[in-house]
C-alpha angles and dihedrals in degrees: 000000000000105000122203089253093057092042093054091052090060098040128085120216115242134196137051129290112269107228116232137173119285119347095337107114113127120165111269133141116282109277094004126123130221109259118226120186115211125192124186138146101266093162136028128047093320095052093113088073090062099042093111097042098105091047093048095047094046090049091050094048090049092061121094092248093042091064087074091064142073115204115205110197128205129184116226089196086221088287122123094209092053090046090058092045096051090045089057090048092053092050099043105028103028095036093217122190096214137013125217122184137177146185130054129338090275087072106023097048101053091043093049092045091051092048093049091052092047097044093245118146110237134184117197138181145165097068127091108260097238096061088044099048102030093038091061096051118107091236109024091183095059113068091184089067097050115119133189120249125245099209108015121091128175138187127191138092128291140230090264088062097048091047090054094046094047092048091048090055095045093048088064089068137059107248137147088245092238109140129193116208127214107196121164126207096262138094095282097041095049092049096045092045097045106127093218107036102015130091097283098079091047091052091047091055088068096042100266118136119213123214108200114184091189136258123321129192119260115256092030116163099206127057096167093118092053093044092051091049091051091047092051091051091046090233114195090183134048122193138162145119107274135168112242100253092049093051091051089053093047095047094048094045091047091056091045090052095047098253112134113155124196093245136028113183113169133165126226099005101074101034089107127069093221091057090055095041089055088063094055112194090359089068095061113114096002107148137209145156117289116213097169137005142164087261096059111116098230135106138205121265087206104048106010089236118149120228088258090051093051093047092049093047092051092051092046093051099037103031088228133109117263118263132202097252092064093078095046096048088049089051092051090064092043089057094041094053092044091052095047091047089061096051121089094200115031092192091064102093095190091052090050091050090050090051091052090051090052094051116131112164145132114244143173088279098042132266118350113196128142092218099126095251110162093353128112114254094251091062100030097107095048107034132068120183127222126197125273133197135173129252142183130210115237120196116226130208091262090056093251121118138234121208106225120194106230102170129040102154093122093046110026092172087074108075121237118218105189150001130267114269130195121245115265 
């Protein structure tokens, strides 16, 4: 089969350079626009991650540079098989020049794998780097066989960062250091719960003991087995990486069954204000990782907006509170436009991949540079890390919630605004 990579090696670009403001003048046909494919979970249980997509894309296209682009959007429906299928459609049918993808390994991994096979440059984010990189290897259990990718590039934080942030938050409280783990049978859950390279060994290094009842299926309706296991282990802390509807089920069933630990710190499930508000009083003082907030000290390379500006603009235009994905989706289009502005021929996939690899820029989520900083050698050419802090949801008198940063030890440039508090 003639892959896109092989085809591009034998095809010459045609057309004149489309003039654009500033330094942006890649080679495209007269009057044409650079085509970006974008895949995210706009429906299904992961839809909260894509809530700001339409706002972010419209904002990007309204910029001076954004007018040089066409963004073709596909919904993964929170399903890995569909994510792979729509990625193939974008490459083959829509003839995109660059793929961008966001939101959990169930979307990023199949899209990146498809792009790598087809020779399509792809930039992904909003998934910890270990599930993304290791999950795409032919033999995830054999590090000696792991190979770098030619076309797939990812930026986000890693499990080592979330372990540090969670421990920093827990160490602010008096607990028995018994931790219950909620790990589903998906890309995130299998990575986080791995006994060798997951979160357990990192917790153990600081004296915390993890009780892992085993994998459960997403969208389960009964967490009695997990609750009983946590009760038996006298867990003061519950952690995990849980989709929003499952965490709501777990939290409500825990209260019904008399299990109310001192700390619940979970990833993914409570990133979004609406997920916490749905819990009412039971949402107060739940804690999680914070990848982006209105308080982060970064600004956009596209618009000059600060994080506070972007958050306020989103709320003004949508009528909804800001959410963490807003900053990262904005940054995807910052990076994409920066990359394509440094490529003479946007139809040359290998040149686009080389431009991605050479990226070194400040964005709405901090510096993005695939320079190997803080990343093991096997992933150094494909993974860039962004900062992570810890936050806690505080319920206000009007029943809405504020996300308060309570730990910034791993990223002191991001201001903290409070201390960790135990659940009521």
